[in-house]
N, C-alpha and C positions, 0 to 999 in steps of 0.2 A: 902287338897291342902292350901296353905299358898298365899295368896294375899296381894298385897302391899293397904296400904288404900287407895291410887287414883283407884288402880284397884277393891277393894271392893267397893266403892262408887260409880261408873262409871257402873261395872258389874253387880253389883247386885240390888242396892239400884235405881239408874238413869234407869237402863233396864227397869225396872218394870214401868216408868210413859210414857205413850204416848208423842210426838211431844214435841218438844225445847220448846215452850213456857211454857209447863206444868213442864217440867223439871226446865226450869229457875224461875216460879213460886215457885215451891216445895224448890228451893235451897235456894231462899230470904226468905220463909218462914223461915228457920231454923235460921236464922240471928237473932241474939240478938240485944237490941239497944247498947250496948257496940263494936258492929262491930263481937263477936264471935259467931260461928256457934256450934248449940248446936244438936247432933246427939248420944243418948243415944246409939246404939248399934255399932255405929262405935268410940265413946271413950271408952267404955267397951273391943270392941275388940283391939285396937289400941291407945289405950290411950288419951287424951283428945287435946293436941298441936299436932299430927299427924290427928288426925282426922280434927281438926280444918284447919290445913293446906292442906290436900286433898280436902276439902267441898269447901275451898276459891280457891283451882285449878279450881276445875271444874265448879263452881261460874262463873270465867272468861273466862272459855272456851265457856259456853253457852252462854256467851255476846256475845263474838266475834263471836260466830255460827250464833245468831239471827242477828247480822250487817251482814253478808255475805250470808244469806237466800234469796233466789228472794222471793217479797211480794207476789206472787201468791201461793208458799208454805207456807207462814205464814200464808196466808187468809185460806187456807187449813186446817192448823193447829188448827187456832182460831174457825173455826166451829165446828172442830173436837170434840174440847173441850169442848165448846158450849154446843153439842148436849150431852158428856158424863154428863156434869153437868145441863142439862134439864134446861138451859138458853138459853137466846139470844146472838149471836156473840156480839152486841152491848152493853149489860151489862159485858160481861166478859173483853171486850179490856175497859172498862170505870173502871171497876175494878183493871184492871191491869196499866192504869193511874195512878189511885191514889196510888197504891203502888210503883211508878217508884222510890222511893228513894230506897226502900230496894231493886230493881230487877238490880240493878246497883252496880257492885260490887266495892270492894274498890280500886282494882287495875284494871286498864281497858285494859292493854296489849294492848297498842296500837289501841286501839277502842276510840270512842268519846262520850261522853253524848249527843252532838248535834245529831250526828247522829239515836242515838238511840230513842230520843225523834220526831225524823222524820219519823222512824220507826213504834213507837207507833200512831203517828198520822194519817200517812198515813191509819195504821189499822182501825184506827177508822173512817177515809172515806168511806175506802173499804169495813166495814163489814155490811152495809148496801144498797152497789151498787147491784141494780136488776141483773145486767147480771151475776155476782157472787153467787147468792143467792144458783144456782144448780150446777155451774163449776166452780170453783177458778182458773180452766185453762186458763179461759177465758181472765185472766187478762194478755195479751200480749203485751208488744208496739213495734208497728212498725214506722218505720220512716216516718217523715211527707210526705203528697204527696202521701200515697202506700192506 
């Protein structure tokens, strides 16, 4: 079966990486200082230009997905990622904040850098919240007075 570059990257490569934050970190790691994405298998299968375009589109989509995902899900994602890497969520979010420039795609597709920074800051605070240590779903926003 022949896959388009976008389907190949999303359906094979990204599907193997757990969590939206993990996928975003992975894709950001493929981007060189020049802004070009390098993935040997994709380049070999589809050519450098098509691979770069597919990965850039996936990066932009993941960025938007992060902005649309409820914080409670992102906290769970962060904790799973930390457990998988045998580190603390606080250390992992700190590393993500330090990689912020790479995590943000060149094309924001309607997303906002300010919004993304707010999400990272919120995750940084929530990573150590005692109520969330065992249950990220405990992050529920209730109207005042309830």
